[in-house]
C-alpha positions as CSV (number, residue, x, y, z in Angstrom):
1,M,-88.8,-129.3,134.9
2,K,-92.2,-129.9,133.2
3,L,-94.7,-127.3,132.3
4,Q,-97.5,-127.4,134.8
5,A,-101.1,-126.7,133.8
6,T,-101.3,-123.4,135.7
7,Q,-103.5,-121.8,133.1
8,K,-106.4,-123.1,131.1
9,I,-105.3,-121.7,127.7
10,T,-101.7,-121.7,126.5
11,P,-100.7,-119.7,123.3
12,F,-99.1,-122.1,120.8
13,L,-96.7,-120.4,118.4
14,W,-95.8,-122.0,115.1
15,F,-92.3,-121.3,113.7
16,D,-90.7,-122.7,110.6
17,R,-87.3,-123.9,112.0
18,N,-86.3,-121.2,114.5
19,A,-88.6,-121.8,117.5
20,E,-85.7,-122.4,119.9
21,E,-83.9,-119.3,118.7
22,A,-87.0,-117.2,119.0
23,V,-87.8,-118.5,122.5
24,A,-84.3,-117.7,123.7
25,F,-84.7,-114.2,122.3
26,Y,-88.0,-113.7,124.1
27,V,-87.0,-115.0,127.5
28,A,-83.8,-112.8,127.4
29,L,-86.0,-109.7,127.0
30,F,-88.5,-110.2,129.8
31,R,-87.3,-110.3,133.5
32,D,-89.5,-113.1,134.9
33,S,-89.0,-115.5,132.0
34,R,-87.5,-119.0,131.4
35,I,-87.5,-122.0,129.1
36,V,-89.4,-124.7,130.9
37,S,-88.7,-127.7,128.6
38,V,-87.6,-128.7,125.1
39,S,-88.7,-131.8,123.2
40,R,-86.7,-132.8,120.1
41,Y,-87.4,-134.5,116.9
42,G,-86.3,-138.1,116.9
43,R,-85.3,-140.1,113.8
44,E,-88.8,-141.0,112.7
45,A,-90.5,-137.6,113.3
46,A,-87.5,-135.9,111.7
47,A,-87.9,-138.1,108.6
48,A,-91.6,-137.4,108.5
49,T,-91.2,-133.6,108.8
50,G,-88.0,-133.1,106.9
51,L,-86.4,-131.4,109.9
52,P,-83.0,-132.6,111.1
53,E,-83.0,-135.2,113.9
54,G,-82.4,-133.4,117.2
55,T,-84.1,-130.2,116.1
56,A,-86.4,-128.7,118.8
57,M,-89.9,-129.9,118.1
58,T,-91.6,-127.9,120.9
59,V,-90.3,-125.4,123.4
60,A,-92.4,-124.7,126.5
61,F,-91.6,-121.4,128.1
62,R,-92.9,-118.8,130.5
63,I,-92.9,-115.0,130.2
64,E,-94.0,-112.9,133.1
65,G,-96.1,-115.8,134.5
66,Q,-97.7,-116.6,131.1
67,D,-97.1,-120.0,129.7
68,F,-96.4,-120.4,125.9
69,T,-95.4,-123.3,123.7
70,A,-93.5,-122.9,120.4
71,I,-93.2,-125.5,117.7
72,N,-90.9,-125.9,114.7
73,G,-93.6,-127.0,112.3
74,G,-92.1,-126.0,109.0
75,P,-93.0,-123.3,106.5
76,V,-96.7,-124.2,106.3
77,F,-98.1,-121.3,108.5
78,R,-97.0,-117.8,109.1
79,F,-97.8,-115.2,111.8
80,T,-100.2,-112.4,110.9
81,E,-101.3,-109.2,112.6
82,A,-104.6,-110.9,113.4
83,V,-102.9,-112.1,116.6
84,S,-100.6,-110.0,118.7
85,F,-99.3,-109.8,122.3
86,V,-99.7,-106.7,124.3
87,V,-96.9,-105.5,126.6
88,H,-98.4,-103.1,129.2
89,C,-95.7,-100.7,130.2
90,E,-95.5,-98.5,133.3
91,S,-93.1,-95.9,131.9
92,Q,-91.7,-94.3,128.8
93,A,-88.3,-96.0,129.6
94,E,-90.1,-99.4,129.6
95,I,-91.8,-98.6,126.3
96,D,-88.5,-97.5,124.8
97,Y,-86.8,-100.8,126.0
98,Y,-89.4,-103.2,124.6
99,W,-89.8,-101.1,121.4
100,R,-86.1,-101.1,120.7
101,R,-85.5,-104.8,121.7
102,L,-88.5,-106.4,120.1
103,G,-88.4,-104.2,117.0
104,D,-84.7,-104.9,116.3
105,G,-84.5,-106.8,113.1
106,G,-88.3,-106.6,112.7
107,D,-90.5,-105.2,109.9
108,P,-90.3,-101.3,110.2
109,A,-93.4,-101.0,107.9
110,A,-95.5,-102.8,110.5
111,Q,-94.8,-100.3,113.2
112,R,-97.8,-98.0,113.9
113,C,-99.7,-96.9,117.1
114,G,-97.5,-99.0,119.4
115,W,-97.7,-102.1,117.2
116,L,-94.5,-103.7,115.9
117,K,-93.6,-106.9,114.1
118,D,-90.4,-108.6,115.5
119,R,-87.7,-110.4,113.5
120,Y,-89.7,-113.7,113.7
121,G,-92.9,-112.1,112.3
122,L,-94.8,-112.0,115.6
123,S,-96.8,-108.9,116.3
124,W,-96.6,-107.0,119.6
125,Q,-98.3,-104.0,121.0
126,I,-96.1,-101.9,123.3
127,V,-98.5,-99.7,125.2
128,P,-98.6,-97.6,128.3
129,R,-100.9,-98.7,131.1
130,V,-102.3,-95.2,131.2
131,L,-103.7,-95.4,127.6
132,P,-107.1,-96.7,128.5
133,E,-107.5,-93.9,131.1
134,L,-106.6,-91.3,128.4
135,L,-109.2,-92.8,126.0
136,Q,-112.1,-93.2,128.5
137,D,-113.1,-89.5,128.6
138,A,-114.7,-88.7,125.3
139,R,-113.4,-85.1,125.3
140,K,-109.9,-86.2,126.1
141,A,-110.1,-89.1,123.7
142,G,-110.9,-86.7,120.9
143,R,-107.5,-85.0,121.4
144,V,-105.5,-88.2,122.3
145,M,-106.6,-90.5,119.4
146,P,-105.4,-88.2,116.6
147,K,-102.0,-88.0,118.3
148,L,-101.9,-91.7,118.8
149,L,-102.7,-92.4,115.2
150,Q,-99.7,-90.4,114.1
151,M,-97.2,-92.3,116.3
152,T,-95.2,-95.4,115.6
153,K,-93.7,-95.8,119.1
154,I,-96.0,-94.4,121.7
155,D,-94.9,-91.2,123.5
156,I,-96.7,-91.0,126.9
157,A,-95.9,-87.3,127.5
158,A,-97.2,-86.3,124.1
159,L,-100.5,-88.2,124.7
160,Q,-100.9,-86.7,128.2
161,Q,-100.3,-83.2,126.8
162,A,-103.0,-83.6,124.1
């Protein structure tokens, strides 16, 4: 099955050599997710890149209706916190699930205010859908924001009590 141009912009993620592994990890975490297609390095491209022939070159995948493409491009570029993906969660159980699964093997030092860095170096924000509502009212935001800034994983009940 080919990736269809259902959206105008597709995030393109650069991995060193583990794009296929990372994509398998991501699609296993999210309910409505799948690998759409995989293209592999042939002999010539493999020789030019130094990657073994047959290694995944690009992996097209879909998570919750959002198309992505991953590439094994070598060690030239790394992810930074300048780009992250936000997971909007309906409940504390959903926050706990994504926090535990995406954070497993990631960088614990990069975990603040609902942000975490996964085992592949990609940054995620695991946030409750109610957060914008809690921050809209200036009086409420003055109590919620200090609590939020002290958290690693977001605790919805603690924010609502603030």
